[in-house]
N, C-alpha and C positions, 0 to 999 in steps of 0.2 A: 461536402468535401469530397473530391474525387481523387483517387489514386493516380499517380502519373504512370503511363504505360511505357515510358522511354527510360533508358538508364544513363542518360547524360547527366553531368554534374548540375547543369542549370535546372533540369526537370527535378532532380533530387531536392535541390534547394526550394523549388516551388512546392514540392510535396510536403516538405518539412515546415514551410511557412504558410500552408493553407490556413493555419489557426491564427496567424499573426495579427490580422486586423484588431482583434479583441484581446490580444495577450500582452502588449507592451514587451515584445521579445527582445531581449539584449542580443546584440550582434557582435561577434568576434571580429573586429575591424581588421586585424592582421590578416585574416583569411576570408573575410567576407562570408562567414558561415553563420547561418541563423539557427537559433536554438528555440525550441518549444517553450522552455522555461528554465530557470536556474534556481536551485535550492541550496541554501547554505545554512549551516548550523551556527547561530549566533546566541547572544544572551537571551534571558528570559523576556517574553513580551506578554504583558498582562492585559492586552486588549482582547476581551472575551467575544467570542462568536457565539451567538445563541443557536443552539441546535434543538434537541428534544429537551426543552427546558423542564426542569423538575419543579413540582410544586412543593416539595419537601423544604423545610427550613434548613439553614446551613448547619445548625446544631445537630439536627436529626441525621444529617448526611454524615457529619464527622463521627457520631456514634456508630452508625451503620457501617462505616468504613474502618472501624476500630482505631480511629485517630484520636478519640476523645472518649473518656468514660461518661456515663450518664450523669454521674455525681459531679464531675468537673464541668459539664455543660450546664448544669443548674447553677453552680457557683459562678460561672462566667456571666450568666444571664442576670444574677443578682448584682454583680459588680458593673455591668454594662451601663446602667442608668447613672451611676456615680461617675464613671470614667468618661462617659458621652463619646463612646468610640463604637464604630460598627462591630458586629459580633466577632468576625474574624480577627480584626486588629485587636479587639479586647482580649481575646485568647492568647495572641502572640505576646501582648503586654503582660499577661499574667503567667507567661512561660508554660502554658498549657499545650501549646502546639507550635511547631516551627513554620516557617514561610512555605517550605516544601509541602507540608501537610495541608496548609490552607489552599495552596495552589491545586492540590489534588481534589479537595472537596469542592472547590469552585468549578473545576473542570467537570466533575460529575453533575453538578447543579445545572450547568449550561449544556448538558448533553454531549460533552466531549469524551466522557469516560464512563464505562459501566462499572458498577460496584464490585470490587474484588477484595478478598480478605488479605490481611497482611501475610498470611502464611503461603499465599499463592505467589510463586516467583515469576516475574515477567522478565523477558529477555531485554536487555538494554537496547537491542536493535529496534524494539518497538516503540520508537520515539512518540508516536501518536498516543500511546498510553502512558509512557513514563515521564514524558515532558510535553504535555498537550497544549500548553499555553506559549510555547516558544515560537520564535519566528520560523523555524524549520518546519514545525508542525502546521503552521498557517500556510507556508509555501505549498506543502503537500495537499492541503484542503483546497487551495486555489487551483493546483493541477488537476485534482479530481473533479472540481466544478467545471473546468474548461473541457475536460474530456466528455462530461455529461452534456454540456451545452453544444459542443461543435463536433463531436464524433458519434456518440451513442445514438443509435437509431434501432427501430425494430428490425431484427435479423442481422444487426451489426453490433454485437455486444461481447464478442470474444476477442481478447487482446493479449498477445504474447509480450512478455517483458524481456527484452533481449539486450545484449551488448556484444562487442567484438571479443573482449578478452576476459579472463578471470579477474576478480577483485575490483569490479567497477560498480558493484552495488545493485545487481538485479534482484537478488533475493530480499535485501533490505527495502528496496523501492517497492517491490511487489507487496510485501507484507504490510507496509505502512500505507500504501495507496489503497490496499483492500480495506483497512481499518478506516481510513477516511471515508470511503464510499459506504461502508456500514453506518458510520455516524451520520452520513447524509440520508439514511433511511433506505438505501438500495439493498436489494436482496443480492448479496455478493458471493461468488464461489472463487476461492483461491486454490489453484492446482499446482503443486510442486512437480514439475516435469523434469527437473534437473537430477537425472540419475546418477551423474558424475559426482556432484557434491551437494547433496540435499540439505536444505537448511530449515525448511518451514516447520518441521515437527520440533526442532529445537526452539525456534522463535516462539511458538505457541504452547510449548510444554506439553505435548501429546505424544503417544506412541507412534513410531514410524510406520508400523505395519497395521493393516494390510496394504492400503495405498494404491497409487496409480498403477504400479506394475502388476499388481493382482487384478485390477479392473481390466487391463488390457490382455490379461490371461483368462478372463471369463468371469471373474466375480461380478455380482450385481452391484450397481452404483449404491444402493442402500447399505451395502456392506463396507464400503470405503469412505463414504462422505461423512465427515464429523462436523457437528454444530459446535462452534466455539462458545462455551457456556457464559462468558462475560460479554459477548458481542452479539446482540440479538439478531443481526441480519447477516452474519458472516458464517460460511461454511468452508471447510477445508478438506482437501484431499492431499494427503502426504505422498511422498515418493514411493513408499512401500519398499519391500526387500530390493536390494540392488541387483538388477538382472545382469547376467554375464554378457548379454547382447543388446545394450540399450538401443543402438540405432536400428537393429533389425526388428526389435519390438515395436519401435515407433513407425516403421514402414508399413506395418499392418494397418487395416483400415479402422481399427477399434476406437482410436482417439478421435477421429473425425466423426464416426457414428455417434460416440458419446457426446461430444460437444453439440452435434446437431440436435439431440434430444434435450440436452441441458439448457440450451438457449431459451427454451420455453418456460423453464422453471426459475430462472435467475434474471435479474435486471442486467448484470454484468458479470463476466468471468475473466479473471486474470490468470495468466499461466507463466510461472517461473521457468525459465529455460536455462540450459548450460551455455557457456561461452561459445560463440559462433565460430571463432578463429580455429579452435582446436577440434571441434566436432561438427558434424552435419545435423545433429539433433535439432538445434534451434531452427534450422531452415524448414525442417519437416513439421515442427510444431507450429511455426508461424503460417505455414501453408495451410494447416488444418484450421487454424484460428481465423485467418483472412486478414488480420490487421496486426501491426507490431508497433511497439514503442521501444526506441533505441536509448539505452542508458549510456552515458559517457561520464568519465570521472575527470575532474579538473587536474590538470598537471600530470595526467597519466595516459589518457585515451589519446591516440593519434587520430587526427581528423580524417586522414585518408582511409583509416580503418572503418570509420563511421560511414564515409562515403561508399566504400566498397560493399559494406554490408547493406546499406540502403539500396544500392544498385541491384545486388542479388535478389533482395526481396521484391523490389518493383518489378524486375525482369520475370519473376515467377508469379506475379499477380497479387502480391501481398501489399496491402495498403500500409505505407509508412506513415503513421499518424504524427510522429515528430520525434524529436531527441530532447532528453532531459540532461542537462549538465549538473552532475551530482558533486557536492563538495563535502558530503558527510564523511 
């Protein structure tokens, strides 16, 4: 896939639709604008997708996740032969577990969720973990697999997650896409470069400091990179202390130098950015990344703002991978 070198509307559409032959991309017929994909939150979808499939039995997983006591597991096993039900349905029939708990255990068994204790609080924004079997999570997995198939290449593995305006879902999309890629087995680094409104430390329930701002001021990478304990392939760099001069800090060469080295250690790097309309930060981050994915929100984002942003990126040599229409 080649980035367009022109800033005309037709070339932007071509750049966005580079992935379309394999994507079944919906088209906004009113404006003839093509989207990379559309993700919408719908009801539960229990079609399982096998990932890192666990060899543990479902009862063991329920006990490990603190969803079921060992005593109740043994009781359910005794009753299962009489009731002639699958183990999970048997537990629900006996009122030992609810449907949400069963979905969580099945998600872990099929490699969609790493084990976490009930005492660990997950952000509701992390749909890939809190509702891993829903159609929205499945759409995110599909987006991740398409990026891997059609964009990811050696030396081309850093992607800025951008959008024209605030409130369009950049941080949400970056976090969940990172989890999706982790679950696919890719060594993933998520960087929170939104110094204006940082969110990733809240999403993943980790301290905000030291983070990216410290890295750009001279801290060593090993001092700021965090391994997410319940996601075996995902690392995170939080935003760090809010700098008084975000744009000035980003104009230094530190981010590009770090990313050049980090490319060798990670399969893919996702960078959460601030809104591009209000600040120039996103363009500087996208330039250092080389590629950008634009997030648009249904019934909120203006098409002309998406086109203008894509034009600016393309003019500066940034590959616009596509646009995600977000309905979450």
